[in-house]
ROKOLNU-833220 format. One line per field, with one value per residue: residue number from 1; z, y, x of N, C-alpha, C, O in turn. Coordinates in steps of 0.2 Angstrom, whole numbers. Each point is the difference from the previous one (the first is absolute). Layout:
<pts>
k <- [NUM ...]
n_z <- [Z ...]
n_y <- [Y ...]
n_x <- [X ...]
ca_z <- [Z ...]
ca_y <- [Y ...]
ca_x <- [X ...]
c_z <- [Z ...]
c_y <- [Y ...]
c_x <- [X ...]
o_z <- [Z ...]
o_y <- [Y ...]
o_x <- [X ...]
</pts>
This chain:
<pts>
k <- [1 2 3 4 5 6 7 8 9 10 11 12 13 14 15 16 17 18 19 20 21 22 23 24 25 26 27 28 29 30 31 32 33 34 35 36 37 38 39 40 41 42 43 44 45 46 47 48 49 50 51 52 53 54 55 56 57 58 59 60 61 62 63 64 65 66 67 68 69 70 71 72 73 74 75 76 77 78 79 80 81 82 83 84 85 86 87 88 89 90 91 92 93 94 95 96 97 98 99 100 101 102 103 104 105 106 107 108 109 110 111 112 113 114 115 116 117 118 119 120 121 122 123 124 125 126 127 128 129 130 131 132 133 134 135 136 137 138 139 140 141 142 143 144 145 146 147 148 149 150 151 152 153 154 155 156 157 158 159 160 161 162 163 164 165 166 167 168 169 170 171 172 173 174 175 176 177 178 179 180 181 182 183 184 185 186 187 188 189 190 191 192 193 194 195 196 197 198 199 200 201 202 203 204 205 206 207 208 209 210 211 212 213 214 215 216 217 218 219 220 221 222 223 224 225 226 227 228 229 230 231 232 233 234 235 236 237 238 239 240 241 242 243 244 245 246 247 248 249 250 251 252 253 254 255 256 257 258 259 260 261 262 263 264 265 266 267 268 269]
n_z <- [140 0 5 -12 0 0 -9 2 -7 -5 -1 0 -4 -11 9 0 -9 -10 -9 -7 7 -6 -7 -4 -10 -9 -7 -10 -7 -7 -11 -9 -6 0 -2 -6 -3 9 -7 -2 -4 -5 -8 -5 -9 4 2 -7 11 -3 2 6 1 10 -3 -8 -7 0 9 8 -4 -6 5 -5 -4 9 -9 -3 9 1 -5 2 -1 6 5 2 7 -5 4 -2 -4 -6 -5 -7 5 5 -8 1 11 0 1 7 3 5 2 9 6 3 -10 -8 -12 1 -7 11 4 0 5 7 5 2 7 2 -4 -2 7 7 -2 4 9 6 4 10 7 -6 6 5 -10 2 -6 10 -5 -7 9 1 12 -9 12 0 6 -13 -4 6 1 3 -5 5 -7 -1 -10 6 8 -4 4 7 2 -11 -9 5 -11 7 12 -5 -6 9 5 -9 8 5 9 1 2 10 -1 1 -10 0 -7 0 -5 -4 -8 3 3 -10 -2 -10 1 -1 -8 0 3 -11 -10 7 -1 -7 4 3 -5 -2 -5 2 -10 -11 -5 -2 -12 10 -1 -1 -6 4 6 -3 -6 12 -11 -1 5 -7 -6 -8 -8 -9 -5 -12 -4 -4 -9 -9 -3 -6 -9 -9 -10 -5 -11 5 -8 7 -6 -10 5 -10 7 -2 11 3 1 3 8 -2 -3 11 1 -1 3 9 -6 1 -7 -10 -7 0 10 10 -6 -2 8]
n_y <- [68 -12 -6 4 -2 -9 9 -9 -7 -2 7 1 -8 -6 5 -14 0 -8 2 5 -8 -4 9 -1 -9 2 7 1 -4 1 7 -7 -7 12 -9 4 6 4 -2 14 2 4 3 -9 3 -10 2 3 6 -9 11 -9 1 5 6 9 4 -9 -3 -5 -11 6 -10 1 3 -6 -10 9 1 -10 0 5 -8 9 -9 11 7 9 11 -1 13 0 -4 6 -10 10 5 0 5 -7 6 0 -3 2 2 8 -11 12 -2 5 -3 -8 7 -3 2 -9 4 -1 -10 -4 1 -8 -10 -5 2 -11 -8 3 -2 -10 -7 1 -10 -9 6 -10 4 -4 -12 6 -11 0 7 -7 0 -4 -1 7 -13 0 3 -9 6 -3 11 2 9 -3 -5 -11 -2 12 -2 -4 12 9 -4 7 -3 8 -1 8 -10 1 3 -9 3 1 -1 2 -10 5 -10 3 -7 12 -3 6 -7 9 -1 -2 7 -5 -10 -5 -13 10 3 5 10 8 -1 9 9 1 8 5 7 12 -8 -10 -2 3 -1 -13 3 3 8 -4 -10 -7 -10 -9 -8 -4 -7 -8 6 -7 5 10 -12 -4 5 -4 -9 -1 8 -2 -4 4 5 -8 -4 7 0 -8 -2 -10 6 -4 -8 -5 -4 1 4 9 4 -4 6 11 -3 3 12 2 -12 5 5 -9 9 8 -4 15 -8 5 -5 -4 7]
n_x <- [14 -9 4 4 -10 -1 -2 -9 6 -10 12 -11 0 5 -11 7 -8 4 5 4 -2 9 3 -13 -1 9 -1 -3 4 5 -1 -4 4 -5 -4 -10 10 -2 -9 4 -8 10 -6 3 -10 4 -8 -8 -5 -4 0 2 -12 7 -9 6 -10 3 0 5 0 7 -2 -10 -9 -2 -5 -11 -8 -3 -10 7 3 -1 2 -7 11 4 -5 -12 -2 -8 10 -3 2 5 -7 9 -3 8 -8 8 -12 11 -11 1 -6 -5 6 -12 6 7 -10 -5 -9 -3 -11 -5 -2 -9 -7 1 -5 -10 -7 2 -7 -10 0 4 -10 -1 3 -9 -10 2 -7 9 -4 -7 -3 -8 -4 -8 5 3 4 -5 1 3 -12 -2 -9 10 -6 -7 0 12 7 -7 11 2 9 -5 0 -4 12 -6 -5 -5 6 9 -3 2 -8 1 4 8 -7 10 -2 1 0 -11 -1 1 -9 7 -8 8 -9 9 -11 4 -6 2 1 -1 7 10 1 -3 10 2 -2 7 8 -12 -4 5 -6 3 6 -4 -12 2 7 5 4 13 2 -6 3 4 -8 2 2 3 2 5 8 -1 2 6 12 -6 -4 12 -3 -8 6 10 3 -4 10 7 2 5 10 0 6 -4 -5 -1 -4 10 -4 5 10 10 0 8 15 2 3 12 3 6 11 3 5 -2 7 0 4 -3 -9 -8 3]
ca_z <- [-3 -1 -8 -6 -2 -7 -5 -5 -4 -6 -7 -4 -7 -2 2 -2 5 10 5 7 4 4 2 5 6 1 7 6 7 2 4 7 6 3 -2 -6 0 -4 -5 -8 -6 -2 -2 -7 -3 -4 -9 3 3 4 8 0 8 3 -2 -9 -3 -8 -9 -3 -4 -11 -2 -8 1 4 -1 -5 0 6 6 5 8 5 7 6 6 5 -2 -5 -7 -6 -3 -4 0 -5 1 7 4 5 8 4 9 2 9 7 0 4 4 -4 -2 -1 7 -1 -2 -6 -5 3 -3 -7 -3 5 -4 -5 0 -4 -6 -1 3 -6 -6 2 -3 -5 0 -3 5 3 5 2 1 8 0 5 -6 -3 -1 -3 -6 -4 0 -8 -4 2 -6 1 -1 3 0 -3 3 4 7 4 4 -5 -3 -10 -1 -2 -3 -3 4 -1 4 2 6 6 5 4 4 0 7 1 -4 -6 -7 -4 -7 -6 -4 -6 -10 -5 -6 -2 -4 -2 -5 5 6 2 1 6 3 -4 -1 -11 3 8 0 5 7 -1 3 9 2 -3 0 2 -5 -1 7 0 -6 -6 3 5 3 6 5 1 7 5 5 4 5 7 5 2 4 8 5 2 9 4 -1 0 -3 -2 -2 -1 -6 4 3 0 1 -5 -8 1 2 -7 -2 0 0 -8 -6 3 -2 -11 -5 -6 -2 -6 -3 -1 8 9 5]
ca_y <- [-5 -4 -4 0 -6 -1 -5 -5 3 -5 0 -8 0 -1 -9 -2 0 -6 1 7 -1 -6 1 4 -3 -4 8 -2 -6 3 5 -3 -4 4 -2 3 5 1 2 2 -6 2 -6 -3 -6 -2 2 2 -4 2 -3 -2 1 -8 -4 1 -4 -1 5 7 2 -3 -1 0 7 3 -4 2 6 -1 3 -4 -1 -2 1 2 -5 3 -2 7 -5 -3 3 -1 5 -1 10 -1 0 -5 1 -4 2 -7 4 -2 6 3 -1 4 6 -3 -1 -7 -2 -2 5 6 1 1 9 2 -2 5 8 5 0 5 5 -2 2 6 4 2 1 -4 0 -8 2 -8 0 1 -6 -4 -5 -6 -3 -10 -7 -1 -4 0 2 9 0 9 1 5 8 -1 2 3 1 5 4 -3 6 4 7 3 -5 -7 -2 4 -6 -4 -2 -6 -2 -8 1 -7 0 6 3 0 -1 3 -1 -1 1 10 2 6 0 -3 -1 -2 -8 -6 -2 -3 -5 -8 1 -1 9 -1 3 -1 5 -1 3 6 7 3 0 5 -2 4 4 5 4 5 -2 -5 -6 -1 -6 -5 0 7 1 -7 2 2 -4 -1 5 2 -5 1 6 -2 -5 1 -5 -2 -2 1 -5 -7 -2 -6 -3 -7 -6 0 -4 -7 1 2 -4 -5 2 0 -3 1 6 -1 -3 -2 2 -1 -5 -4 -2 3 -3]
ca_x <- [-2 0 5 -4 0 6 -3 6 1 2 -4 2 -1 -5 2 -6 -7 -2 6 -4 -5 0 3 -4 -3 4 1 -6 2 8 -2 -4 5 5 6 1 -3 -6 4 0 3 -1 3 -1 1 3 -4 -6 -1 -7 -1 -9 0 -1 -4 -3 -1 5 -5 -1 7 -2 5 0 1 4 2 1 4 6 -3 -1 -7 0 -5 4 -1 -9 -7 3 -2 5 5 6 10 1 6 -3 2 -4 2 -3 -1 -1 -1 -7 -4 -1 4 2 -4 -8 -3 -4 -6 2 -1 8 10 1 -2 8 6 -3 1 7 0 -4 4 3 0 1 6 -2 -4 -8 -5 -7 -4 -4 -6 -4 -4 2 8 -2 4 -8 -1 -3 0 3 -5 1 5 -2 9 1 -3 -8 -4 3 -2 2 7 5 0 -3 3 -5 -7 3 4 9 3 -3 3 -2 4 -1 1 7 1 3 5 -1 2 -3 6 -3 5 1 1 6 -2 -5 0 -7 -2 -1 -1 -7 -1 3 -9 -4 -5 1 3 3 -4 -5 6 2 -5 3 6 8 7 1 0 -8 1 5 2 7 4 1 6 -2 5 -3 -7 2 1 -7 -6 4 -1 -8 -4 7 -4 -6 -2 7 6 9 -2 6 2 1 -2 -5 4 1 -5 -5 2 -1 -7 -2 1 -5 -9 -2 -5 -5 -4 0 -10 2 4 1 4 -8 -2 -3 -1]
c_z <- [-5 -7 -3 0 -5 -4 -7 -6 -5 -7 -5 -9 -1 -2 -3 6 7 2 3 -2 5 5 5 8 5 5 4 5 3 7 6 7 0 -6 -3 4 -4 -7 -6 -3 -9 -7 -8 -2 -8 -3 3 0 2 5 1 9 1 1 -3 -2 -7 -6 2 -1 -6 1 -4 0 3 0 -7 0 6 8 9 3 6 5 5 5 2 -6 -5 -6 -5 0 -5 3 -7 0 8 5 6 10 4 6 4 10 2 0 7 5 -1 -1 -5 5 -2 -3 -13 -5 3 -2 -9 -3 6 -7 -5 3 -1 -5 -5 3 -7 -10 0 0 -6 -2 -3 7 4 9 3 -1 6 -1 5 -8 0 -1 1 -7 -2 1 -7 -5 -3 -6 -2 2 6 2 -4 5 8 6 6 1 -6 1 -5 1 -5 -2 -3 5 -3 5 4 7 -1 4 5 8 2 11 3 -4 -8 -6 -2 -8 -6 -5 -3 -5 0 -6 -1 -5 -1 -2 7 5 -2 -2 3 3 -7 -2 -9 4 6 0 8 6 0 5 8 2 -4 0 4 -8 -2 3 -1 -6 -4 7 11 1 6 8 3 4 6 7 4 2 5 3 3 4 6 2 2 8 6 1 -4 -5 -4 -7 3 0 3 4 -1 1 -5 -7 2 0 -10 -1 0 -1 -8 -3 3 -1 -7 0 -4 0 -10 -4 -3 5 5 3 7]
c_y <- [-3 0 -2 -7 -3 -7 -2 5 -6 2 -6 3 0 -11 -3 2 -4 2 7 -2 -3 4 6 -4 -2 4 0 -5 2 4 -1 -3 4 -2 7 8 4 2 0 -4 3 -5 3 -6 0 -10 5 -5 0 -5 0 2 -7 -5 -1 -5 -1 4 8 2 -3 -4 -5 9 2 -5 0 7 1 2 -7 1 -3 4 3 -3 6 -2 5 -5 -1 5 2 4 1 8 0 0 -5 3 -7 3 -7 3 -4 6 1 0 4 6 -3 -1 -7 2 -1 6 6 -1 -2 7 5 -1 3 7 1 -1 6 5 0 4 9 4 -1 4 -2 4 -5 4 -8 2 0 -8 -6 -6 -6 -6 -8 0 2 -9 -6 -1 7 0 7 0 4 8 5 1 3 -1 4 -4 -4 7 1 6 3 -9 -9 -4 0 -8 -6 -4 -7 -3 -8 2 -8 3 6 5 1 -2 7 6 3 4 11 -3 1 0 -2 -3 -3 -8 -5 3 -3 -7 -5 0 -4 3 1 9 3 9 -1 2 6 5 -1 -1 3 -2 7 4 5 9 4 4 0 -5 1 -3 -3 2 4 -2 -4 7 7 -2 -2 6 0 -7 0 7 0 -4 0 -4 1 -2 -3 -9 -6 -5 -9 -4 -10 -3 5 -3 -6 0 1 -8 -5 -1 2 1 -1 4 0 -3 -2 4 -1 -5 -5 -3 0 -5 2]
c_x <- [3 7 -7 0 4 -3 6 -2 2 -1 2 1 -8 1 -9 -2 -2 7 -4 -6 4 5 -1 -1 5 3 -8 1 6 -3 -6 4 6 7 3 -5 -8 4 -4 2 -4 2 -7 0 3 -3 -3 -5 -8 -1 -7 3 -2 -5 -4 1 3 -8 2 9 -3 6 3 9 6 7 5 7 5 0 -2 -8 2 -6 4 -6 -6 -3 1 -2 6 3 5 7 2 4 -3 7 -3 2 -3 7 -2 3 -1 -3 1 8 10 -3 -9 -4 -1 -4 1 -1 3 5 -2 -1 8 5 -4 3 9 0 -3 9 5 -2 -2 9 3 -2 -6 -3 -4 -2 -2 -6 -3 -3 4 5 -4 2 -3 5 -5 0 3 -2 1 3 3 8 0 -3 -5 -4 1 -3 3 8 4 2 -1 2 -5 -6 3 7 8 3 -4 0 -6 3 -3 0 3 1 1 3 -3 4 -5 6 -8 3 -1 1 4 -3 -6 0 -9 -2 4 -5 -7 2 3 -7 -4 -6 3 5 1 -8 -4 7 5 -2 3 5 1 6 4 3 -6 0 6 4 6 1 0 7 -1 4 -4 -8 4 -2 -6 0 4 1 -4 0 3 -5 -6 -2 4 2 5 -3 7 2 0 1 -6 6 -3 -4 -7 1 -3 -11 -3 -4 -8 -5 0 -5 -8 -9 1 -7 5 6 1 2 -8 -2 -1 2 -3]
o_z <- [-3 -5 3 0 -3 3 -3 0 1 -3 -1 -1 4 -3 -1 5 6 7 5 -4 6 5 3 5 6 6 6 6 6 6 5 5 0 -1 1 3 -6 0 -2 0 -1 1 1 2 -4 -2 6 -4 3 1 -3 2 -3 2 1 2 -3 -5 -4 1 1 -2 0 2 -3 3 -2 -4 1 4 1 2 0 -1 1 -1 4 -4 -2 0 2 2 2 -2 -5 4 2 -3 2 2 -2 1 -1 2 -3 -2 2 6 2 4 -1 5 -5 -5 -2 -4 -4 -3 -4 -4 0 -1 -2 -3 -4 -2 -4 -5 -5 -4 -6 -3 -1 -6 -3 6 0 4 -3 1 6 -3 1 -6 5 -5 0 -5 3 1 -5 -4 -2 -1 -3 4 3 3 -3 0 5 0 -1 0 1 3 -5 5 -5 -5 1 4 -6 -1 6 -2 -2 -1 1 2 -4 3 1 2 -3 1 -1 0 0 2 -2 -4 5 -3 4 -5 0 3 2 1 3 3 -2 2 2 -3 -4 5 4 2 1 6 5 4 4 6 -6 0 2 0 -2 -2 1 0 -5 6 3 -3 5 5 6 4 6 4 6 5 5 6 6 4 5 5 5 5 5 5 -5 0 -4 1 6 -3 6 -3 1 -5 -3 -4 0 -4 -2 0 -5 -1 -3 -2 -3 2 -4 3 3 4 -3 -6 -5 6 4 -2 5]
o_y <- [3 4 -3 -2 6 -6 3 5 -1 -2 -2 6 2 -4 3 1 2 0 -1 3 0 -2 3 2 -1 -2 0 0 0 -1 3 2 -3 4 1 0 -1 1 -5 -2 0 -4 6 -5 4 -3 1 -5 5 -6 4 0 -4 -5 -4 -4 5 3 5 5 -4 3 -2 0 4 2 -3 1 5 0 -5 5 -6 5 -3 -3 -2 -4 2 -6 0 5 -4 6 -4 0 0 -2 2 -3 -2 2 -3 -1 -6 6 -5 1 0 4 3 -3 -2 0 5 0 2 4 2 2 6 4 5 1 4 3 0 3 4 4 2 6 3 0 4 -1 0 4 -5 5 0 -5 1 -1 0 -3 -6 5 2 -4 2 -3 4 -4 1 -3 2 4 6 1 -4 1 4 -5 -5 4 -3 4 -2 -1 -6 3 -1 -4 2 -5 -2 -2 -3 6 -5 6 2 5 -5 1 -1 4 -3 3 3 -3 4 6 1 4 -6 -4 -5 -4 -5 -4 -6 -5 -2 -2 -2 -2 -4 6 5 1 1 3 4 -1 0 -6 4 6 5 6 6 4 2 1 5 -5 1 -2 -2 4 1 1 4 2 0 0 1 1 -2 0 4 0 -3 -3 4 0 4 -5 -1 1 0 2 -3 -4 -2 -3 0 -3 -3 -2 -3 -5 0 4 -2 -1 5 -4 -5 4 -6 0 -3 1 2 -6 -5]
o_x <- [4 -1 -4 6 2 0 5 -4 6 -5 6 0 -5 4 -5 2 -2 0 -3 -2 -3 1 4 0 -2 1 -1 -2 -1 -1 -1 0 5 5 6 -5 -1 6 -3 5 -6 4 -3 4 -1 4 2 0 -1 -1 -4 5 -3 3 -5 5 0 -2 -1 3 -4 5 5 6 4 5 6 5 3 5 -4 -3 1 -2 5 -5 -4 0 5 0 6 -3 4 1 -2 5 -6 5 -6 5 -5 5 -5 6 -1 0 2 0 6 -3 -5 1 2 4 2 4 5 3 4 3 1 5 4 5 3 4 4 2 0 4 0 1 6 4 -4 2 -6 1 2 -2 2 1 6 0 -3 0 3 1 -4 4 2 3 -5 4 5 3 -5 -3 1 -6 -1 -7 4 2 3 -3 2 2 0 -4 -3 3 1 5 -2 -3 -5 5 -5 2 1 1 6 2 -2 6 -5 4 -5 6 -5 4 1 2 -4 -1 -2 -4 -3 -4 -2 -4 0 -2 -6 -5 5 4 -1 1 -3 0 4 4 0 1 -1 0 -3 0 1 -1 0 5 2 0 -1 1 -3 -2 -1 -4 -1 -5 1 2 -3 2 1 -4 -3 -3 -2 -3 -2 1 0 -6 3 -2 1 6 -1 5 -5 -1 -5 -4 -6 -3 -4 -5 -3 -4 -6 -4 -5 -6 -1 -4 4 0 1 -1 -1 3 5 0 0]
</pts>
């Protein structure tokens, strides 16, 4: 019997948005060149941060509202639509395609990761499932202003048709970065205002949270354990505690400013 592949686990606290995105990409570059092992990273955001898809226009954000409410605005390295990261746990999977537990086709790899997330949610008592239909990994155009949670697609983690996890993927040199928000709770005022909406009535019917489904607050460590166990079991990997390498840290420092659009201190870079 072949030995199980070992992935690295990086558990971060709450970091600024641009640094979170730079760290994900630094890990992607290191894994794609064989300098680092496949990695599961779990993290949060401080301050709250609105991320825009890789080629999405600034019209998707209300920059004045974000400045007033101390919400950072950054650009993701992945596609997808605008998403406010606030009351959530974010997961990030960086792994090669076709040489380990992830298949080579992007849609299949995306679904396999999301299947593991469904397994994690069910372990907590949430009746999650995947939506049917094709996974849409195409980048939205620059004029797209539809928020992430208003546009369910194939392969999404949902409960009774309402999205619980919003994910996006990027491929680079035979390796993928897939990251996404697992929603713990909901602040409708900040969610709507950050995207220039009068209220969250266009968003809330499409979204559910772990607090909604379980009727209680979910401790982040409890959720982290569920995600690690589910990914390990579903993908057939060992997942061992680790940290980022000095090379990844240097690349993260170099990249951080590239993802920044607006900080809570004001100004657009």
